[in-house]
C-alpha positions as CSV (number, residue, x, y, z in Angstrom):
1,M,0.0,0.1,0.1
2,M,1.3,3.4,-0.9
3,Q,2.0,5.8,1.9
4,L,2.6,9.5,1.6
5,N,5.2,11.2,3.9
6,P,3.9,14.8,4.8
7,S,7.5,15.9,4.5
8,Q,7.7,15.0,0.7
9,D,7.7,17.6,-2.0
10,P,4.1,18.6,-2.7
11,E,4.5,18.2,-6.4
12,V,5.6,14.5,-5.7
13,I,2.6,14.0,-3.6
14,R,0.3,15.5,-6.2
15,M,1.8,13.1,-8.9
16,L,1.5,10.2,-6.7
17,L,-2.2,11.1,-6.0
18,E,-2.8,11.3,-9.8
19,L,-1.3,8.0,-10.3
20,C,-3.6,6.4,-7.8
21,I,-6.6,8.0,-9.5
22,E,-5.6,6.9,-13.0
23,T,-5.0,3.3,-11.8
24,G,-8.5,3.2,-10.2
25,A,-7.4,3.6,-6.5
26,D,-9.7,6.6,-5.9
27,E,-11.1,5.7,-2.6
28,P,-9.5,5.1,0.8
29,I,-10.7,1.6,1.9
30,G,-8.4,0.6,4.8
31,D,-5.0,0.7,6.2
32,K,-4.3,-3.0,5.3
33,P,-5.2,-5.1,2.3
34,I,-8.2,-7.3,2.7
35,N,-8.2,-11.0,1.4
36,R,-11.7,-11.2,0.4
37,F,-11.2,-14.7,-1.0
38,K,-10.5,-15.7,2.6
39,Q,-13.7,-13.8,3.7
40,L,-15.7,-15.8,1.2
41,A,-14.1,-19.2,2.3
42,D,-15.2,-18.3,5.9
43,I,-18.9,-18.0,4.9
44,Q,-20.8,-21.0,5.5
45,K,-24.3,-19.6,4.8
46,V,-25.7,-16.5,3.2
47,E,-29.1,-15.3,4.8
48,L,-31.0,-13.1,2.3
49,T,-34.4,-13.0,4.1
50,P,-35.6,-14.2,7.5
51,K,-37.4,-17.0,5.8
52,E,-34.8,-18.1,3.2
53,T,-31.3,-19.4,3.9
54,V,-29.1,-20.9,1.1
55,V,-26.0,-22.8,1.6
56,A,-23.1,-21.4,-0.4
57,E,-22.0,-23.9,-3.2
58,V,-18.4,-25.0,-3.3
59,T,-16.6,-23.2,-6.2
60,P,-13.1,-24.0,-7.6
61,P,-10.3,-22.4,-5.7
62,P,-9.8,-18.7,-6.6
63,N,-6.1,-19.3,-7.3
64,E,-7.0,-22.1,-9.8
65,S,-5.7,-21.0,-13.1
66,V,-8.3,-21.2,-15.9
67,G,-8.6,-19.6,-19.3
68,N,-11.3,-17.1,-20.1
69,D,-13.4,-19.6,-22.2
70,K,-13.5,-21.9,-19.3
71,A,-14.3,-19.2,-16.9
72,V,-17.3,-18.2,-19.0
73,D,-18.4,-21.9,-19.2
74,I,-18.2,-22.3,-15.4
75,A,-20.6,-19.1,-15.1
76,T,-22.9,-20.5,-17.7
77,R,-23.3,-23.8,-15.8
78,Q,-23.5,-22.1,-12.4
79,A,-26.3,-19.7,-13.8
80,E,-28.2,-22.6,-15.2
81,N,-28.5,-24.3,-11.9
82,C,-30.0,-21.3,-10.1
83,H,-33.8,-21.4,-9.8
84,T,-34.3,-18.6,-7.1
85,L,-32.8,-15.1,-6.6
86,A,-31.2,-16.4,-3.5
87,Q,-29.3,-19.1,-5.3
88,L,-28.3,-16.7,-8.0
89,K,-26.9,-14.2,-5.6
90,T,-25.1,-16.8,-3.7
91,K,-23.4,-18.1,-6.9
92,M,-22.5,-14.7,-8.1
93,A,-20.8,-13.8,-4.8
94,A,-18.9,-17.0,-4.9
95,Y,-17.8,-16.8,-8.6
96,P,-14.0,-16.5,-8.3
97,Y,-12.9,-15.5,-12.0
98,C,-14.0,-12.0,-12.3
99,A,-11.3,-9.8,-10.9
100,L,-13.7,-7.0,-10.2
101,R,-15.0,-8.6,-7.1
102,E,-11.4,-8.2,-5.5
103,V,-11.5,-4.4,-5.7
104,A,-15.2,-3.7,-5.1
105,R,-16.8,-3.2,-1.6
106,N,-20.1,-4.7,-2.3
107,L,-21.9,-7.1,-4.7
108,V,-24.6,-4.9,-6.3
109,F,-27.4,-7.4,-6.9
110,S,-30.7,-5.7,-7.4
111,D,-33.2,-3.2,-6.1
112,G,-37.1,-2.9,-6.5
113,E,-40.0,-5.3,-6.5
114,P,-39.0,-8.8,-7.9
115,G,-42.6,-9.3,-9.3
116,A,-42.5,-6.2,-11.2
117,H,-43.8,-6.2,-14.7
118,V,-41.0,-4.0,-15.8
119,M,-37.3,-5.0,-15.3
120,L,-34.4,-2.8,-16.1
121,V,-30.8,-4.0,-16.7
122,G,-28.1,-1.2,-16.5
123,E,-24.4,-1.5,-17.1
124,A,-22.2,-1.4,-13.9
125,P,-22.1,0.1,-10.4
126,G,-20.6,3.4,-9.7
127,A,-19.1,4.6,-6.3
128,E,-22.4,5.3,-4.5
129,E,-23.8,2.0,-5.8
130,D,-20.7,0.2,-4.5
131,E,-21.0,1.8,-1.1
132,Q,-24.7,1.1,-0.7
133,G,-24.9,-2.3,-2.6
134,K,-27.7,-1.1,-4.7
135,P,-28.0,-0.3,-8.4
136,F,-28.7,3.3,-9.6
137,V,-28.7,5.2,-6.3
138,G,-26.4,8.2,-7.3
139,S,-27.3,11.1,-9.3
140,S,-28.1,9.1,-12.5
141,G,-30.3,6.8,-10.3
142,Q,-32.2,9.8,-9.1
143,L,-33.0,10.8,-12.6
144,L,-34.0,7.3,-13.4
145,D,-36.5,7.3,-10.6
146,R,-37.9,10.6,-11.7
147,M,-38.2,9.3,-15.2
148,F,-40.4,6.3,-14.3
149,A,-42.3,8.3,-11.8
150,E,-43.6,10.3,-14.7
151,I,-45.3,7.2,-16.1
152,G,-46.5,6.0,-12.7
153,L,-43.7,3.4,-11.8
154,S,-41.4,3.2,-8.9
155,R,-38.8,0.8,-7.5
156,N,-40.5,1.4,-4.1
157,H,-44.0,0.2,-5.1
158,Q,-45.0,-3.3,-4.1
159,D,-47.9,-3.6,-6.7
160,P,-46.3,-5.4,-9.7
161,T,-48.3,-3.2,-12.1
162,Q,-46.7,-0.1,-10.7
163,A,-43.3,-1.3,-9.8
164,I,-39.8,-1.8,-11.5
165,Y,-37.1,-4.1,-10.7
166,I,-33.5,-3.2,-11.5
167,T,-30.1,-4.9,-11.8
168,N,-26.9,-4.5,-13.8
169,V,-24.9,-6.5,-16.2
170,I,-21.9,-6.1,-14.1
171,P,-22.4,-6.5,-10.3
172,W,-19.1,-5.1,-9.1
173,R,-17.8,-1.5,-9.6
174,P,-15.1,-1.3,-12.1
175,P,-12.0,0.6,-10.6
176,G,-12.3,4.5,-11.4
177,N,-15.7,3.8,-13.0
178,R,-13.9,2.6,-16.1
179,N,-15.9,0.6,-18.8
180,P,-16.2,-3.2,-18.0
181,S,-14.0,-5.2,-20.4
182,K,-15.4,-7.7,-23.0
183,I,-14.3,-10.5,-20.9
184,E,-15.9,-9.2,-17.7
185,I,-19.2,-8.8,-19.5
186,A,-18.8,-12.2,-21.0
187,M,-18.3,-13.8,-17.7
188,M,-21.2,-12.0,-16.0
189,S,-23.7,-12.3,-18.9
190,P,-24.9,-15.8,-18.0
191,F,-25.8,-14.6,-14.5
192,V,-27.8,-11.6,-15.7
193,K,-29.7,-13.6,-18.4
194,R,-30.6,-16.1,-15.7
195,H,-31.7,-13.1,-13.5
196,V,-34.2,-12.0,-16.3
197,E,-35.5,-15.6,-16.6
198,I,-36.1,-15.9,-13.0
199,I,-37.9,-12.7,-12.8
200,K,-39.9,-13.2,-15.9
201,P,-40.9,-9.6,-16.6
202,K,-43.5,-8.4,-19.0
203,I,-41.1,-5.8,-20.2
204,L,-37.3,-5.7,-20.3
205,V,-35.5,-2.4,-20.5
206,A,-31.8,-2.4,-21.6
207,V,-30.3,0.6,-20.1
208,G,-27.1,1.7,-22.0
209,N,-24.9,0.2,-24.6
210,F,-23.5,-2.8,-22.6
211,S,-26.9,-4.0,-21.6
212,C,-27.9,-3.8,-25.3
213,A,-24.9,-5.7,-26.2
214,V,-25.7,-8.6,-24.0
215,F,-29.3,-9.0,-24.9
216,L,-29.4,-7.8,-28.5
217,S,-25.7,-8.5,-29.5
218,K,-25.7,-5.0,-30.8
219,S,-24.3,-1.8,-29.5
220,G,-25.1,1.8,-30.3
221,V,-28.2,2.7,-28.0
222,T,-28.7,5.9,-30.0
223,R,-29.5,3.9,-33.1
224,L,-31.3,1.2,-31.2
225,R,-33.8,3.3,-29.0
226,G,-37.1,3.9,-30.0
227,K,-37.7,0.5,-31.4
228,W,-39.2,-2.6,-29.7
229,F,-37.1,-5.8,-29.9
230,E,-37.6,-9.2,-28.4
231,W,-35.4,-11.4,-26.1
232,R,-36.6,-14.9,-25.4
233,E,-40.2,-13.8,-26.1
234,I,-40.0,-10.7,-23.8
235,P,-40.5,-7.2,-25.3
236,L,-37.1,-5.3,-24.9
237,L,-36.7,-1.6,-25.3
238,P,-33.1,0.1,-25.3
239,L,-32.9,3.2,-23.3
240,F,-30.4,5.9,-22.9
241,H,-28.4,5.5,-19.7
242,P,-29.5,8.4,-17.4
243,A,-25.8,9.3,-16.9
244,Y,-25.8,10.1,-20.6
245,L,-28.7,12.2,-20.3
246,L,-27.1,14.2,-17.5
247,R,-24.3,14.9,-19.8
248,G,-26.4,15.6,-22.8
249,P,-29.9,16.9,-21.7
250,G,-30.6,17.5,-25.4
251,R,-31.6,13.9,-25.7
252,K,-34.1,14.0,-22.8
253,A,-37.0,14.5,-25.4
254,D,-36.0,11.2,-27.0
255,A,-35.8,9.5,-23.5
256,W,-39.5,10.8,-22.8
257,H,-40.7,9.3,-26.0
258,D,-39.3,5.9,-25.0
259,M,-40.9,6.2,-21.5
260,L,-44.3,6.8,-23.2
261,M,-43.5,3.6,-25.4
262,I,-43.1,1.6,-22.1
263,Q,-46.3,3.1,-20.7
264,R,-48.2,2.1,-23.8
265,K,-46.8,-1.3,-24.0
266,L,-47.8,-1.9,-20.3
267,R,-51.5,-0.9,-21.2
268,D,-51.4,-3.3,-24.2
269,L,-50.1,-6.1,-22.1
270,A,-52.7,-5.5,-19.3
């Protein structure tokens, strides 16, 4: 761990801090490194609700060297064996081959009502999501909540017809909020696809380019938005990521058009 001596040249300190930020070390976490693999090995049970306890499945040792293709195959097999959200969360937490889990604080699994008719899949957590362990809780999440509130939907509503359920393609925050790599997306894609299959929403909303790439094998949400697609017989609508709308408010009219498309589709499916 890098330590700064107050007696050092201020310019040297500045350069060291910039180096930390560029490499993704942009948050103080602790004075000593944490072996999160050991922490996982010490966990015998994961309790998700007072009524549901899941025994963690034994996974290959994290120091076992496997190729990327094998790591994706392992993720696919593990995801296929999940039949409940509790099982899925447990297997994702124990999956040892995505390096992002080593540098993130929390597994960001989901938020909202699991029975919701509308399910959103975003891209990856940011700093606030990593801190709280929930997707879309920062400034972009607040905008997302306002957007769906305008069509009468909320992550806090328990009525499935008025609720939304939210998850991400990547459950761990990439260092420095960088884009997830292709192999990181490939490793986690089987889990997020199984997530959708378990929820069985009436409408799937792919928020941002990486979500579109997973479910449509296409990128470029600017070209894809405004049109309905289908993923395993579920209507799918690409949507601008709210972080993009915060940077470019000129596209909010397009986003509003897409929200009205969701509202009309829900009425048609009722």
